[in-house]
C-alpha positions in Angstrom: 10.3 -9.0 9.4 8.1 -6.0 10.0 4.7 -5.0 8.8 3.5 -1.4 8.4 -0.1 -0.3 7.9 -1.0 3.2 6.8 -4.4 4.8 6.4 -5.7 8.0 4.9 -9.1 9.5 5.3 -10.1 10.8 1.8 -13.2 12.8 2.8 -12.6 16.5 2.1 -9.4 16.0 0.1 -10.8 16.1 -3.4 -9.4 12.6 -4.0 -11.4 9.5 -4.5 -10.5 5.8 -4.5 -11.1 5.8 -8.3 -8.6 8.7 -8.8 -6.0 6.9 -6.6 -6.5 3.7 -8.7 -5.3 5.7 -11.7 -2.2 6.8 -9.6 -1.5 3.1 -8.9 -1.9 2.0 -12.5 0.1 5.0 -13.9 3.0 5.2 -11.5 2.9 3.8 -7.9 2.9 0.0 -8.6 6.0 0.2 -10.8 7.8 2.6 -8.4 7.5 0.3 -5.4 8.7 -2.7 -7.4 12.3 -1.4 -6.9 12.2 -0.5 -3.2 15.0 -2.4 -1.4 13.9 -4.6 1.5 10.2 -4.4 0.6 8.8 -8.0 0.3 5.2 -7.0 -0.4 3.0 -4.0 -0.7 -0.8 -4.3 -0.7 -2.9 -1.2 -1.4 -6.3 -1.4 0.3 -9.4 0.7 0.3 -12.8 1.0 2.0 -15.3 2.9 -0.2 -17.9 3.0 2.6 -15.7 5.1 4.8 -13.6 6.8 2.1 -10.4 5.3 3.4 -7.3 4.4 1.4 -4.2 2.7 2.7 -1.5 0.1 2.4 0.0 -2.9 4.1 3.8 -3.2 3.6 5.8 -6.2 4.5 9.5 -5.5 5.1 12.6 -7.8 5.4 13.8 -5.9 8.5 13.2 -3.0 10.9 16.0 -1.1 9.1 14.2 -1.5 5.7 10.9 -0.5 7.2 12.5 2.7 8.7 13.8 4.0 5.3 11.9 6.9 3.8 9.5 6.1 1.0 8.3 8.1 -2.0 5.6 10.5 -0.6 3.6 10.9 -3.8 0.4 9.5 -2.3 0.5 12.1 0.6 1.3 14.7 -2.0 -1.8 13.8 -4.1 -4.1 13.4 -1.1 -2.8 16.7 0.4 -1.9 15.4 3.8 0.0 12.6 5.5 -1.7 9.4 6.6 -4.0 9.7 9.6 -2.6 6.4 10.9 0.8 4.7 10.6 1.4 1.6 12.7 4.5 -0.7 12.7 4.3 -4.3 13.8 6.7 -7.2 14.4 5.8 -10.2 12.2 5.4 -13.3 14.3 4.9 -15.7 11.4 4.0 -16.0 7.8 2.3 -18.7 5.7 1.1 -19.1 2.2 -2.1 -21.1 1.7 -3.2 -23.3 -1.2 -4.1 -21.2 -4.2 -4.8 -21.8 -7.9 -3.0 -18.8 -9.4 0.7 -18.7 -8.4 1.0 -15.1 -9.6 0.6 -12.5 -6.9 1.9 -9.3 -8.6 -0.5 -7.5 -10.8 -3.6 -8.5 -8.9 -6.4 -6.3 -7.6 -9.2 -4.0 -8.6 -6.9 -1.5 -10.3 -6.3 -4.1 -13.0 -9.9 -5.1 -13.3 -11.4 -1.7 -14.0 
């Protein structure tokens, strides 16, 4: 398995975390549900530093290397400032009360 982390700096782009939440709700979440080899995508943000990004967990290096839809870069107006690829050493799921992982996060709470 492979993990990929991408970050954008939103300052000066005209985009905000709130506007990108609309993008998630309206199109991105559904689009990534059909990407072959993608086990999990978690969109992340840091309002204090105006950063937006994602963590992607892939079944293989080959899957992680495939091109992805570039709509976020298109909306933000530039590519991510950071993209890092990691080997996954181990995974675990902890004890939780809600077995549903899909459809969680701030985008669904606002």
